[in-house]
N, CA, C, O and the ligand as a Tripos MOL2 file, in Angstrom:
@<TRIPOS>MOLECULE
protein
  313   311    79     0     0
PROTEIN
NO_CHARGES

@<TRIPOS>ATOM
      1 N           0.8480   -1.2050    0.0000 N.3       1 MET1
      2 CA          0.0000    0.0000    0.0000 C.3       1 MET1
      3 C           0.8760    1.2450    0.0000 C.2       1 MET1
      4 O           1.8270    1.3490    0.7740 O.2       1 MET1
      5 N           0.5430    2.1880   -0.8780 N.am      2 THR2
      6 CA          1.2700    3.4610   -0.8940 C.3       2 THR2
      7 C           0.5830    4.4660    0.0320 C.2       2 THR2
      8 O          -0.5350    4.2400    0.4950 O.2       2 THR2
      9 N           1.2690    5.5770    0.2920 N.am      3 CYS3
     10 CA          0.7000    6.6200    1.1460 C.3       3 CYS3
     11 C          -0.5890    7.1680    0.5240 C.2       3 CYS3
     12 O          -1.5560    7.4430    1.2340 O.2       3 CYS3
     13 N          -0.5990    7.3250   -0.7960 N.am      4 ASP4
     14 CA         -1.7880    7.8440   -1.4770 C.3       4 ASP4
     15 C          -2.9730    6.9010   -1.2950 C.2       4 ASP4
     16 O          -4.1030    7.3370   -1.0750 O.2       4 ASP4
     17 N          -2.6970    5.6050   -1.3890 N.am      5 GLU5
     18 CA         -3.7730    4.6220   -1.2240 C.3       5 GLU5
     19 C          -4.3090    4.6470    0.2030 C.2       5 GLU5
     20 O          -5.5050    4.4730    0.4380 O.2       5 GLU5
     21 N          -3.4020    4.8660    1.1470 N.am      6 LEU6
     22 CA         -3.8280    4.9390    2.5430 C.3       6 LEU6
     23 C          -4.7710    6.1160    2.7590 C.2       6 LEU6
     24 O          -5.8080    5.9800    3.4090 O.2       6 LEU6
     25 N          -4.4040    7.2680    2.2110 N.am      7 VAL7
     26 CA         -5.2490    8.4580    2.3740 C.3       7 VAL7
     27 C          -6.6230    8.2010    1.7630 C.2       7 VAL7
     28 O          -7.6450    8.5920    2.3270 O.2       7 VAL7
     29 N          -6.6390    7.5400    0.6080 N.am      8 ALA8
     30 CA         -7.9050    7.2620   -0.0630 C.3       8 ALA8
     31 C          -8.7720    6.3110    0.7640 C.2       8 ALA8
     32 O          -9.9990    6.4150    0.7530 O.2       8 ALA8
     33 N          -8.1310    5.3870    1.4800 N.am      9 ALA9
     34 CA         -8.8680    4.3920    2.2530 C.3       9 ALA9
     35 C          -9.2300    4.8930    3.6430 C.2       9 ALA9
     36 O          -9.9950    4.2550    4.3660 O.2       9 ALA9
     37 N          -8.6710    6.0460    4.0080 N.am     10 LEU10
     38 CA         -8.7520    6.4920    5.3990 C.3      10 LEU10
     39 C         -10.1890    6.7490    5.8600 C.2      10 LEU10
     40 O         -10.5470    6.4050    6.9870 O.2      10 LEU10
     41 N         -11.0000    7.3400    5.0140 N.am     11 VAL11
     42 CA        -12.3730    7.6760    5.4000 C.3      11 VAL11
     43 C         -13.1320    6.4000    5.7510 C.2      11 VAL11
     44 O         -13.8200    6.3350    6.7700 O.2      11 VAL11
     45 N         -13.0000    5.3890    4.8940 N.am     12 ASP12
     46 CA        -13.6750    4.1210    5.1630 C.3      12 ASP12
     47 C         -13.0970    3.4540    6.3950 C.2      12 ASP12
     48 O         -13.8180    2.8510    7.1900 O.2      12 ASP12
     49 N         -11.7870    3.5720    6.5410 N.am     13 PHE13
     50 CA        -11.0970    2.9480    7.6660 C.3      13 PHE13
     51 C         -11.6420    3.4880    8.9870 C.2      13 PHE13
     52 O         -11.9480    2.7190    9.8980 O.2      13 PHE13
     53 N         -11.7610    4.7970    9.0860 N.am     14 LEU14
     54 CA        -12.2320    5.4160   10.3230 C.3      14 LEU14
     55 C         -13.7220    5.1890   10.5220 C.2      14 LEU14
     56 O         -14.2150    5.2050   11.6500 O.2      14 LEU14
     57 N         -14.4390    4.9790    9.4190 N.am     15 GLY15
     58 CA        -15.8550    4.6720    9.5230 C.3      15 GLY15
     59 C         -16.0960    3.2190    9.9120 C.2      15 GLY15
     60 O         -17.2320    2.8090   10.1470 O.2      15 GLY15
     61 N         -15.0020    2.4370    9.9790 N.am     16 GLY16
     62 CA        -15.1150    1.0390   10.3670 C.3      16 GLY16
     63 C         -15.7360    0.1730    9.2910 C.2      16 GLY16
     64 O         -16.2720   -0.8990    9.5740 O.2      16 GLY16
     65 N         -15.6570    0.6560    8.0200 N.am     17 GLU17
     66 CA        -16.3360   -0.0570    6.9470 C.3      17 GLU17
     67 C         -15.3900   -0.8720    6.0780 C.2      17 GLU17
     68 O         -15.8280   -1.5110    5.1210 O.2      17 GLU17
     69 N         -14.1090   -0.8600    6.3940 N.am     18 LEU18
     70 CA        -13.1550   -1.6040    5.5850 C.3      18 LEU18
     71 C         -13.2520   -3.0990    5.8860 C.2      18 LEU18
     72 O         -13.4820   -3.5060    7.0250 O.2      18 LEU18
     73 N         -13.0730   -3.8970    4.8460 N.am     19 VAL19
     74 CA        -12.9670   -5.3250    5.0810 C.3      19 VAL19
     75 C         -11.6680   -5.5790    5.8420 C.2      19 VAL19
     76 O         -10.7230   -4.7950    5.7540 O.2      19 VAL19
     77 N         -11.6310   -6.6600    6.5750 N.am     20 ILE20
     78 CA        -10.5410   -6.9000    7.5180 C.3      20 ILE20
     79 C          -9.1760   -6.9290    6.8390 C.2      20 ILE20
     80 O          -8.1920   -6.4970    7.4400 O.2      20 ILE20
     81 N          -9.0860   -7.4280    5.6020 N.am     21 GLU21
     82 CA         -7.8040   -7.4900    4.9060 C.3      21 GLU21
     83 C          -7.2410   -6.0860    4.6760 C.2      21 GLU21
     84 O          -6.0510   -5.8410    4.8780 O.2      21 GLU21
     85 N          -8.1120   -5.1720    4.2520 N.am     22 VAL22
     86 CA         -7.6690   -3.8040    3.9720 C.3      22 VAL22
     87 C          -7.2990   -3.1010    5.2730 C.2      22 VAL22
     88 O          -6.3180   -2.3600    5.3330 O.2      22 VAL22
     89 N          -8.0920   -3.3420    6.3110 N.am     23 ARG23
     90 CA         -7.8150   -2.7440    7.6130 C.3      23 ARG23
     91 C          -6.4250   -3.1510    8.1020 C.2      23 ARG23
     92 O          -5.6740   -2.3310    8.6300 O.2      23 ARG23
     93 N          -6.1000   -4.4170    7.9190 N.am     24 GLU24
     94 CA         -4.7810   -4.8950    8.3410 C.3      24 GLU24
     95 C          -3.6750   -4.2530    7.5190 C.2      24 GLU24
     96 O          -2.6210   -3.8970    8.0450 O.2      24 GLU24
     97 N          -3.9290   -4.1100    6.2120 N.am     25 THR25
     98 CA         -2.9410   -3.4700    5.3430 C.3      25 THR25
     99 C          -2.6890   -2.0350    5.7840 C.2      25 THR25
    100 O          -1.5480   -1.5760    5.8120 O.2      25 THR25
    101 N          -3.7660   -1.3300    6.1290 N.am     26 VAL26
    102 CA         -3.6430    0.0450    6.6000 C.3      26 VAL26
    103 C          -2.8410    0.0830    7.8930 C.2      26 VAL26
    104 O          -1.9480    0.9140    8.0530 O.2      26 VAL26
    105 N          -3.1620   -0.8170    8.8120 N.am     27 GLU27
    106 CA         -2.4900   -0.7940   10.1110 C.3      27 GLU27
    107 C          -1.0040   -1.1370    9.9840 C.2      27 GLU27
    108 O          -0.1660   -0.5760   10.6890 O.2      27 GLU27
    109 N          -0.6920   -2.0600    9.0800 N.am     28 VAL28
    110 CA          0.7160   -2.4040    8.8430 C.3      28 VAL28
    111 C           1.4540   -1.1990    8.2620 C.2      28 VAL28
    112 O           2.5800   -0.9010    8.6610 O.2      28 VAL28
    113 N           0.8150   -0.5110    7.3190 N.am     29 HIS29
    114 CA          1.4410    0.6610    6.7120 C.3      29 HIS29
    115 C           1.6950    1.7490    7.7550 C.2      29 HIS29
    116 O           2.7640    2.3600    7.7840 O.2      29 HIS29
    117 N           0.7010    1.9800    8.6060 N.am     30 ILE30
    118 CA          0.8260    3.0200    9.6320 C.3      30 ILE30
    119 C           2.0000    2.7120   10.5600 C.2      30 ILE30
    120 O           2.7390    3.6110   10.9600 O.2      30 ILE30
    121 N           2.1600    1.4330   10.8970 N.am     31 ARG31
    122 CA          3.2460    1.0440   11.7970 C.3      31 ARG31
    123 C           4.6100    1.3320   11.1840 C.2      31 ARG31
    124 O           5.5740    1.6110   11.8970 O.2      31 ARG31
    125 N           4.6860    1.2610    9.8450 N.am     32 GLY32
    126 CA          5.9760    1.4430    9.1920 C.3      32 GLY32
    127 C           6.1690    2.8220    8.5900 C.2      32 GLY32
    128 O           7.2040    3.0890    7.9790 O.2      32 GLY32
    129 N           5.1780    3.7130    8.7530 N.am     33 CYS33
    130 CA          5.2420    5.0170    8.0900 C.3      33 CYS33
    131 C           4.8070    6.0950    9.0700 C.2      33 CYS33
    132 O           3.6170    6.2660    9.3330 O.2      33 CYS33
    133 N           5.7850    6.8230    9.6100 N.am     34 ALA34
    134 CA          5.5110    7.8260   10.6430 C.3      34 ALA34
    135 C           4.6140    8.9340   10.1090 C.2      34 ALA34
    136 O           3.7910    9.4800   10.8440 O.2      34 ALA34
    137 N           4.7730    9.2670    8.8270 N.am     35 ARG35
    138 CA          3.9990   10.3520    8.2290 C.3      35 ARG35
    139 C           2.5090    9.9960    8.2100 C.2      35 ARG35
    140 O           1.6610   10.8120    8.5720 O.2      35 ARG35
    141 N           2.2090    8.7850    7.7900 N.am     36 CYS36
    142 CA          0.8050    8.3720    7.7310 C.3      36 CYS36
    143 C           0.2540    8.1360    9.1300 C.2      36 CYS36
    144 O          -0.9310    8.3600    9.3740 O.2      36 CYS36
    145 N           1.0970    7.6890   10.0450 N.am     37 GLU37
    146 CA          0.6550    7.5050   11.4270 C.3      37 GLU37
    147 C           0.1900    8.8430   11.9910 C.2      37 GLU37
    148 O          -0.8630    8.9280   12.6230 O.2      37 GLU37
    149 N           0.9890    9.8890   11.7560 N.am     38 ALA38
    150 CA          0.6260   11.2220   12.2330 C.3      38 ALA38
    151 C          -0.6310   11.7200   11.5320 C.2      38 ALA38
    152 O          -1.4840   12.3690   12.1380 O.2      38 ALA38
    153 N          -0.7280   11.4050   10.2510 N.am     39 TYR39
    154 CA         -1.8920   11.8360    9.4680 C.3      39 TYR39
    155 C          -3.1640   11.1940   10.0140 C.2      39 TYR39
    156 O          -4.1800   11.8660   10.1920 O.2      39 TYR39
    157 N          -3.1010    9.9020   10.2770 N.am     40 VAL40
    158 CA         -4.2680    9.1850   10.8000 C.3      40 VAL40
    159 C          -4.6460    9.7130   12.1770 C.2      40 VAL40
    160 O          -5.8260    9.8800   12.4860 O.2      40 VAL40
    161 N          -3.6230    9.9770   13.0100 N.am     41 ALA41
    162 CA         -3.8800   10.4920   14.3580 C.3      41 ALA41
    163 C          -4.5740   11.8450   14.2780 C.2      41 ALA41
    164 O          -5.5330   12.1050   15.0050 O.2      41 ALA41
    165 N          -4.0830   12.7030   13.3910 N.am     42 THR42
    166 CA         -4.6790   14.0290   13.2280 C.3      42 THR42
    167 C          -6.0940   13.9200   12.6830 C.2      42 THR42
    168 O          -7.0030   14.6150   13.1360 O.2      42 THR42
    169 N          -6.2670   13.0440   11.7130 N.am     43 TYR43
    170 CA         -7.5770   12.8780   11.0790 C.3      43 TYR43
    171 C          -8.5960   12.3740   12.0950 C.2      43 TYR43
    172 O          -9.7310   12.8480   12.1380 O.2      43 TYR43
    173 N          -8.1750   11.4050   12.9120 N.am     44 THR44
    174 CA         -9.0640   10.8710   13.9360 C.3      44 THR44
    175 C          -9.4470   11.9520   14.9270 C.2      44 THR44
    176 O         -10.6080   12.0790   15.3150 O.2      44 THR44
    177 N          -8.4460   12.7330   15.3300 N.am     45 HIS45
    178 CA         -8.6530   13.8170   16.2800 C.3      45 HIS45
    179 C          -9.6220   14.8470   15.7060 C.2      45 HIS45
    180 O         -10.5390   15.3010   16.3900 O.2      45 HIS45
    181 N          -9.4050   15.2130   14.4360 N.am     46 THR46
    182 CA        -10.2470   16.2020   13.7790 C.3      46 THR46
    183 C         -11.6830   15.7040   13.6790 C.2      46 THR46
    184 O         -12.6270   16.4570   13.9190 O.2      46 THR46
    185 N         -11.8440   14.4310   13.3250 N.am     47 THR47
    186 CA        -13.1760   13.8570   13.2020 C.3      47 THR47
    187 C         -13.9040   13.9260   14.5330 C.2      47 THR47
    188 O         -15.0930   14.2390   14.5900 O.2      47 THR47
    189 N         -13.1770   13.6300   15.6020 N.am     48 ARG48
    190 CA        -13.7820   13.6760   16.9320 C.3      48 ARG48
    191 C         -14.1890   15.1100   17.2950 C.2      48 ARG48
    192 O         -15.2700   15.3440   17.8350 O.2      48 ARG48
    193 N         -13.3010   16.0650   16.9860 N.am     49 LEU49
    194 CA        -13.5900   17.4710   17.2630 C.3      49 LEU49
    195 C         -14.8120   17.9290   16.4860 C.2      49 LEU49
    196 O         -15.6880   18.6150   17.0130 O.2      49 LEU49
    197 N         -14.8490   17.5350   15.2210 N.am     50 THR50
    198 CA        -15.9480   17.9530   14.3610 C.3      50 THR50
    199 C         -17.2740   17.4270   14.8860 C.2      50 THR50
    200 O         -18.2840   18.1300   14.8640 O.2      50 THR50
    201 N         -17.2640   16.1870   15.3570 N.am     51 ARG51
    202 CA        -18.4900   15.5990   15.8860 C.3      51 ARG51
    203 C         -18.9330   16.3040   17.1630 C.2      51 ARG51
    204 O         -20.1240   16.3600   17.4690 O.2      51 ARG51
    205 N         -17.9590   16.8450   17.9110 N.am     52 ALA52
    206 CA        -18.2770   17.4800   19.1820 C.3      52 ALA52
    207 C         -18.8460   18.8790   18.9890 C.2      52 ALA52
    208 O         -19.4630   19.4400   19.8950 O.2      52 ALA52
    209 N         -18.6320   19.4420   17.7880 N.am     53 LEU53
    210 CA        -19.0950   20.8030   17.5370 C.3      53 LEU53
    211 C         -20.6070   20.8260   17.3170 C.2      53 LEU53
    212 O         -21.1930   19.8390   16.8720 O.2      53 LEU53
    213 N         -21.2200   21.9400   17.6260 N.am     54 PRO54
    214 CA        -22.6550   22.0930   17.3290 C.3      54 PRO54
    215 C         -22.8980   21.9730   15.8340 C.2      54 PRO54
    216 O         -22.0160   22.2890   15.0350 O.2      54 PRO54
    217 N         -24.0790   21.5220   15.4510 N.am     55 ARG55
    218 CA        -24.3580   21.2740   14.0400 C.3      55 ARG55
    219 C         -24.5340   22.5590   13.2460 C.2      55 ARG55
    220 O         -24.2820   22.5780   12.0410 O.2      55 ARG55
    221 N         -24.9590   23.6210   13.8950 N.am     56 CYS56
    222 CA        -25.1490   24.8570   13.1560 C.3      56 CYS56
    223 C         -24.4150   25.9970   13.8580 C.2      56 CYS56
    224 O         -24.0190   25.8990   15.0190 O.2      56 CYS56
    225 N         -24.2520   27.0700   13.1100 N.am     57 GLY57
    226 CA        -23.5570   28.2210   13.6630 C.3      57 GLY57
    227 C         -22.0880   28.1750   13.3040 C.2      57 GLY57
    228 O         -21.4940   27.1010   13.2120 O.2      57 GLY57
    229 N         -21.5030   29.3470   13.1010 N.am     58 ALA58
    230 CA        -20.0960   29.4360   12.7350 C.3      58 ALA58
    231 C         -19.2190   29.2500   13.9730 C.2      58 ALA58
    232 O         -19.6270   29.5450   15.0960 O.2      58 ALA58
    233 N         -18.0110   28.7550   13.7380 N.am     59 ILE59
    234 CA        -17.0460   28.6430   14.8230 C.3      59 ILE59
    235 C         -16.5190   30.0400   15.1470 C.2      59 ILE59
    236 O         -16.1280   30.7740   14.2390 O.2      59 ILE59
    237 N         -16.5040   30.4180   16.4300 N.am     60 PRO60
    238 CA        -15.9220   31.7190   16.7870 C.3      60 PRO60
    239 C         -14.4800   31.8070   16.3000 C.2      60 PRO60
    240 O         -13.7430   30.8250   16.3860 O.2      60 PRO60
    241 N         -14.0660   32.9690   15.7880 N.am     61 PRO61
    242 CA        -12.7300   33.1150   15.1930 C.3      61 PRO61
    243 C         -11.6060   32.6900   16.1400 C.2      61 PRO61
    244 O         -10.6250   32.0900   15.6990 O.2      61 PRO61
    245 N         -11.7350   32.9940   17.4380 N.am     62 ASP62
    246 CA        -10.6510   32.6340   18.3520 C.3      62 ASP62
    247 C         -10.5630   31.1280   18.5260 C.2      62 ASP62
    248 O          -9.4740   30.5740   18.6780 O.2      62 ASP62
    249 N         -11.7270   30.4610   18.5020 N.am     63 VAL63
    250 CA        -11.7380   28.9970   18.6050 C.3      63 VAL63
    251 C         -11.1290   28.3850   17.3490 C.2      63 VAL63
    252 O         -10.3490   27.4350   17.4210 O.2      63 VAL63
    253 N         -11.4980   28.9470   16.1940 N.am     64 GLU64
    254 CA        -10.9730   28.4270   14.9340 C.3      64 GLU64
    255 C          -9.4640   28.5870   14.8790 C.2      64 GLU64
    256 O          -8.7530   27.6930   14.4200 O.2      64 GLU64
    257 N          -8.9730   29.7380   15.3530 N.am     65 ALA65
    258 CA         -7.5360   30.0020   15.3470 C.3      65 ALA65
    259 C          -6.8060   29.0080   16.2460 C.2      65 ALA65
    260 O          -5.7390   28.5040   15.8940 O.2      65 ALA65
    261 N          -7.3940   28.7330   17.4080 N.am     66 ARG66
    262 CA         -6.7650   27.7890   18.3320 C.3      66 ARG66
    263 C          -6.7610   26.3750   17.7540 C.2      66 ARG66
    264 O          -5.7850   25.6360   17.8760 O.2      66 ARG66
    265 N          -7.8830   26.0210   17.1220 N.am     67 LEU67
    266 CA         -8.0190   24.6980   16.5050 C.3      67 LEU67
    267 C          -6.9800   24.5160   15.4010 C.2      67 LEU67
    268 O          -6.3120   23.4860   15.3080 O.2      67 LEU67
    269 N          -6.8660   25.5590   14.5620 N.am     68 ARG68
    270 CA         -5.9080   25.5270   13.4680 C.3      68 ARG68
    271 C          -4.4810   25.3410   13.9940 C.2      68 ARG68
    272 O          -3.7070   24.5530   13.4520 O.2      68 ARG68
    273 N          -4.1500   26.0710   15.0470 N.am     69 LYS69
    274 CA         -2.8220   26.0030   15.6430 C.3      69 LYS69
    275 C          -2.5440   24.6000   16.1700 C.2      69 LYS69
    276 O          -1.4660   24.0460   15.9540 O.2      69 LYS69
    277 N          -3.5280   24.0320   16.8620 N.am     70 ALA70
    278 CA         -3.3680   22.6960   17.4370 C.3      70 ALA70
    279 C          -3.1710   21.6610   16.3390 C.2      70 ALA70
    280 O          -2.3510   20.7530   16.4730 O.2      70 ALA70
    281 N          -3.9260   21.7990   15.2500 N.am     71 LEU71
    282 CA         -3.8140   20.8620   14.1400 C.3      71 LEU71
    283 C          -2.4570   20.9930   13.4610 C.2      71 LEU71
    284 O          -1.8230   19.9930   13.1230 O.2      71 LEU71
    285 N          -2.0230   22.2180   13.2680 N.am     72 GLU72
    286 CA         -0.7200   22.4400   12.6310 C.3      72 GLU72
    287 C           0.4000   21.8600   13.4740 C.2      72 GLU72
    288 O           1.3500   21.2800   12.9480 O.2      72 GLU72
    289 N           0.2810   22.0220   14.8060 N.am     73 ALA73
    290 CA          1.2940   21.4700   15.7040 C.3      73 ALA73
    291 C           1.3120   19.9540   15.5930 C.2      73 ALA73
    292 O           2.3740   19.3330   15.6180 O.2      73 ALA73
    293 N           0.1310   19.3640   15.4700 N.am     74 GLU74
    294 CA          0.0370   17.9120   15.3960 C.3      74 GLU74
    295 C           0.5520   17.3780   14.0630 C.2      74 GLU74
    296 O           1.0600   16.2590   13.9840 O.2      74 GLU74
    297 N           0.4140   18.1970   13.0140 N.am     75 MET75
    298 CA          0.8920   17.7810   11.7010 C.3      75 MET75
    299 C           2.3960   17.9640   11.5770 C.2      75 MET75
    300 O           2.9700   17.6450   10.5360 O.2      75 MET75
    301 N           3.0390   18.4660   12.6100 N.am     76 GLY76
    302 CA          4.4790   18.6400   12.5880 C.3      76 GLY76
    303 C           4.9000   19.8560   11.8080 C.2      76 GLY76
    304 O           5.9860   19.8820   11.2280 O.2      76 GLY76
    305 N           4.0420   20.8810   11.7870 N.am     77 GLY77
    306 CA          4.4110   22.1450   11.1670 C.3      77 GLY77
    307 C           4.2980   22.1430    9.6630 C.2      77 GLY77
    308 O           4.8240   23.0440    9.0100 O.2      77 GLY77
    309 N           3.6210   21.1500    9.0830 N.am     78 GLU78
    310 CA          3.4810   21.1190    7.6420 C.3      78 GLU78
    311 C           2.4420   22.1110    7.1640 C.2      78 GLU78
    312 O           2.1960   22.2160    5.9620 O.2      78 GLU78
    313 ZN          2.6550    6.3170    4.3910 Zn       79 ZN79
@<TRIPOS>BOND
     1     1     2 1
     2     2     3 1
     3     3     4 2
     4     3     5 am
     5     5     6 1
     6     6     7 1
     7     7     8 2
     8     7     9 am
     9     9    10 1
    10    10    11 1
    11    11    12 2
    12    11    13 am
    13    13    14 1
    14    14    15 1
    15    15    16 2
    16    15    17 am
    17    17    18 1
    18    18    19 1
    19    19    20 2
    20    19    21 am
    21    21    22 1
    22    22    23 1
    23    23    24 2
    24    23    25 am
    25    25    26 1
    26    26    27 1
    27    27    28 2
    28    27    29 am
    29    29    30 1
    30    30    31 1
    31    31    32 2
    32    31    33 am
    33    33    34 1
    34    34    35 1
    35    35    36 2
    36    35    37 am
    37    37    38 1
    38    38    39 1
    39    39    40 2
    40    39    41 am
    41    41    42 1
    42    42    43 1
    43    43    44 2
    44    43    45 am
    45    45    46 1
    46    46    47 1
    47    47    48 2
    48    47    49 am
    49    49    50 1
    50    50    51 1
    51    51    52 2
    52    51    53 am
    53    53    54 1
    54    54    55 1
    55    55    56 2
    56    55    57 am
    57    57    58 1
    58    58    59 1
    59    59    60 2
    60    59    61 am
    61    61    62 1
    62    62    63 1
    63    63    64 2
    64    63    65 am
    65    65    66 1
    66    66    67 1
    67    67    68 2
    68    67    69 am
    69    69    70 1
    70    70    71 1
    71    71    72 2
    72    71    73 am
    73    73    74 1
    74    74    75 1
    75    75    76 2
    76    75    77 am
    77    77    78 1
    78    78    79 1
    79    79    80 2
    80    79    81 am
    81    81    82 1
    82    82    83 1
    83    83    84 2
    84    83    85 am
    85    85    86 1
    86    86    87 1
    87    87    88 2
    88    87    89 am
    89    89    90 1
    90    90    91 1
    91    91    92 2
    92    91    93 am
    93    93    94 1
    94    94    95 1
    95    95    96 2
    96    95    97 am
    97    97    98 1
    98    98    99 1
    99    99   100 2
   100    99   101 am
   101   101   102 1
   102   102   103 1
   103   103   104 2
   104   103   105 am
   105   105   106 1
   106   106   107 1
   107   107   108 2
   108   107   109 am
   109   109   110 1
   110   110   111 1
   111   111   112 2
   112   111   113 am
   113   113   114 1
   114   114   115 1
   115   115   116 2
   116   115   117 am
   117   117   118 1
   118   118   119 1
   119   119   120 2
   120   119   121 am
   121   121   122 1
   122   122   123 1
   123   123   124 2
   124   123   125 am
   125   125   126 1
   126   126   127 1
   127   127   128 2
   128   127   129 am
   129   129   130 1
   130   130   131 1
   131   131   132 2
   132   131   133 am
   133   133   134 1
   134   134   135 1
   135   135   136 2
   136   135   137 am
   137   137   138 1
   138   138   139 1
   139   139   140 2
   140   139   141 am
   141   141   142 1
   142   142   143 1
   143   143   144 2
   144   143   145 am
   145   145   146 1
   146   146   147 1
   147   147   148 2
   148   147   149 am
   149   149   150 1
   150   150   151 1
   151   151   152 2
   152   151   153 am
   153   153   154 1
   154   154   155 1
   155   155   156 2
   156   155   157 am
   157   157   158 1
   158   158   159 1
   159   159   160 2
   160   159   161 am
   161   161   162 1
   162   162   163 1
   163   163   164 2
   164   163   165 am
   165   165   166 1
   166   166   167 1
   167   167   168 2
   168   167   169 am
   169   169   170 1
   170   170   171 1
   171   171   172 2
   172   171   173 am
   173   173   174 1
   174   174   175 1
   175   175   176 2
   176   175   177 am
   177   177   178 1
   178   178   179 1
   179   179   180 2
   180   179   181 am
   181   181   182 1
   182   182   183 1
   183   183   184 2
   184   183   185 am
   185   185   186 1
   186   186   187 1
   187   187   188 2
   188   187   189 am
   189   189   190 1
   190   190   191 1
   191   191   192 2
   192   191   193 am
   193   193   194 1
   194   194   195 1
   195   195   196 2
   196   195   197 am
   197   197   198 1
   198   198   199 1
   199   199   200 2
   200   199   201 am
   201   201   202 1
   202   202   203 1
   203   203   204 2
   204   203   205 am
   205   205   206 1
   206   206   207 1
   207   207   208 2
   208   207   209 am
   209   209   210 1
   210   210   211 1
   211   211   212 2
   212   211   213 am
   213   213   214 1
   214   214   215 1
   215   215   216 2
   216   215   217 am
   217   217   218 1
   218   218   219 1
   219   219   220 2
   220   219   221 am
   221   221   222 1
   222   222   223 1
   223   223   224 2
   224   223   225 am
   225   225   226 1
   226   226   227 1
   227   227   228 2
   228   227   229 am
   229   229   230 1
   230   230   231 1
   231   231   232 2
   232   231   233 am
   233   233   234 1
   234   234   235 1
   235   235   236 2
   236   235   237 am
   237   237   238 1
   238   238   239 1
   239   239   240 2
   240   239   241 am
   241   241   242 1
   242   242   243 1
   243   243   244 2
   244   243   245 am
   245   245   246 1
   246   246   247 1
   247   247   248 2
   248   247   249 am
   249   249   250 1
   250   250   251 1
   251   251   252 2
   252   251   253 am
   253   253   254 1
   254   254   255 1
   255   255   256 2
   256   255   257 am
   257   257   258 1
   258   258   259 1
   259   259   260 2
   260   259   261 am
   261   261   262 1
   262   262   263 1
   263   263   264 2
   264   263   265 am
   265   265   266 1
   266   266   267 1
   267   267   268 2
   268   267   269 am
   269   269   270 1
   270   270   271 1
   271   271   272 2
   272   271   273 am
   273   273   274 1
   274   274   275 1
   275   275   276 2
   276   275   277 am
   277   277   278 1
   278   278   279 1
   279   279   280 2
   280   279   281 am
   281   281   282 1
   282   282   283 1
   283   283   284 2
   284   283   285 am
   285   285   286 1
   286   286   287 1
   287   287   288 2
   288   287   289 am
   289   289   290 1
   290   290   291 1
   291   291   292 2
   292   291   293 am
   293   293   294 1
   294   294   295 1
   295   295   296 2
   296   295   297 am
   297   297   298 1
   298   298   299 1
   299   299   300 2
   300   299   301 am
   301   301   302 1
   302   302   303 1
   303   303   304 2
   304   303   305 am
   305   305   306 1
   306   306   307 1
   307   307   308 2
   308   307   309 am
   309   309   310 1
   310   310   311 1
   311   311   312 2
@<TRIPOS>SUBSTRUCTURE
     1 MET1         2 RESIDUE 1 A MET
     2 THR2         6 RESIDUE 1 A THR
     3 CYS3        10 RESIDUE 1 A CYS
     4 ASP4        14 RESIDUE 1 A ASP
     5 GLU5        18 RESIDUE 1 A GLU
     6 LEU6        22 RESIDUE 1 A LEU
     7 VAL7        26 RESIDUE 1 A VAL
     8 ALA8        30 RESIDUE 1 A ALA
     9 ALA9        34 RESIDUE 1 A ALA
    10 LEU10       38 RESIDUE 1 A LEU
    11 VAL11       42 RESIDUE 1 A VAL
    12 ASP12       46 RESIDUE 1 A ASP
    13 PHE13       50 RESIDUE 1 A PHE
    14 LEU14       54 RESIDUE 1 A LEU
    15 GLY15       58 RESIDUE 1 A GLY
    16 GLY16       62 RESIDUE 1 A GLY
    17 GLU17       66 RESIDUE 1 A GLU
    18 LEU18       70 RESIDUE 1 A LEU
    19 VAL19       74 RESIDUE 1 A VAL
    20 ILE20       78 RESIDUE 1 A ILE
    21 GLU21       82 RESIDUE 1 A GLU
    22 VAL22       86 RESIDUE 1 A VAL
    23 ARG23       90 RESIDUE 1 A ARG
    24 GLU24       94 RESIDUE 1 A GLU
    25 THR25       98 RESIDUE 1 A THR
    26 VAL26      102 RESIDUE 1 A VAL
    27 GLU27      106 RESIDUE 1 A GLU
    28 VAL28      110 RESIDUE 1 A VAL
    29 HIS29      114 RESIDUE 1 A HIS
    30 ILE30      118 RESIDUE 1 A ILE
    31 ARG31      122 RESIDUE 1 A ARG
    32 GLY32      126 RESIDUE 1 A GLY
    33 CYS33      130 RESIDUE 1 A CYS
    34 ALA34      134 RESIDUE 1 A ALA
    35 ARG35      138 RESIDUE 1 A ARG
    36 CYS36      142 RESIDUE 1 A CYS
    37 GLU37      146 RESIDUE 1 A GLU
    38 ALA38      150 RESIDUE 1 A ALA
    39 TYR39      154 RESIDUE 1 A TYR
    40 VAL40      158 RESIDUE 1 A VAL
    41 ALA41      162 RESIDUE 1 A ALA
    42 THR42      166 RESIDUE 1 A THR
    43 TYR43      170 RESIDUE 1 A TYR
    44 THR44      174 RESIDUE 1 A THR
    45 HIS45      178 RESIDUE 1 A HIS
    46 THR46      182 RESIDUE 1 A THR
    47 THR47      186 RESIDUE 1 A THR
    48 ARG48      190 RESIDUE 1 A ARG
    49 LEU49      194 RESIDUE 1 A LEU
    50 THR50      198 RESIDUE 1 A THR
    51 ARG51      202 RESIDUE 1 A ARG
    52 ALA52      206 RESIDUE 1 A ALA
    53 LEU53      210 RESIDUE 1 A LEU
    54 PRO54      214 RESIDUE 1 A PRO
    55 ARG55      218 RESIDUE 1 A ARG
    56 CYS56      222 RESIDUE 1 A CYS
    57 GLY57      226 RESIDUE 1 A GLY
    58 ALA58      230 RESIDUE 1 A ALA
    59 ILE59      234 RESIDUE 1 A ILE
    60 PRO60      238 RESIDUE 1 A PRO
    61 PRO61      242 RESIDUE 1 A PRO
    62 ASP62      246 RESIDUE 1 A ASP
    63 VAL63      250 RESIDUE 1 A VAL
    64 GLU64      254 RESIDUE 1 A GLU
    65 ALA65      258 RESIDUE 1 A ALA
    66 ARG66      262 RESIDUE 1 A ARG
    67 LEU67      266 RESIDUE 1 A LEU
    68 ARG68      270 RESIDUE 1 A ARG
    69 LYS69      274 RESIDUE 1 A LYS
    70 ALA70      278 RESIDUE 1 A ALA
    71 LEU71      282 RESIDUE 1 A LEU
    72 GLU72      286 RESIDUE 1 A GLU
    73 ALA73      290 RESIDUE 1 A ALA
    74 GLU74      294 RESIDUE 1 A GLU
    75 MET75      298 RESIDUE 1 A MET
    76 GLY76      302 RESIDUE 1 A GLY
    77 GLY77      306 RESIDUE 1 A GLY
    78 GLU78      310 RESIDUE 1 A GLU
    79 ZN79       313 GROUP 0 **** ****
């Protein structure tokens, strides 16, 4: 599995909809690839944050700025 394939499979992976073979392939790749491991960790974190947010209404600018900063720090400054 390449990094691109992992990113493409990530949405299904986090939704728990991947067949077990693909899930294992993803997990093996993550173990051997620090970049994708960080990506998955950030993506999982973001998904959780997004679910915790209210369904309507804009995010206050200061909250958005803090969120952005936290995400950037987690992505390793990319
Ligand atoms: Zn990778």
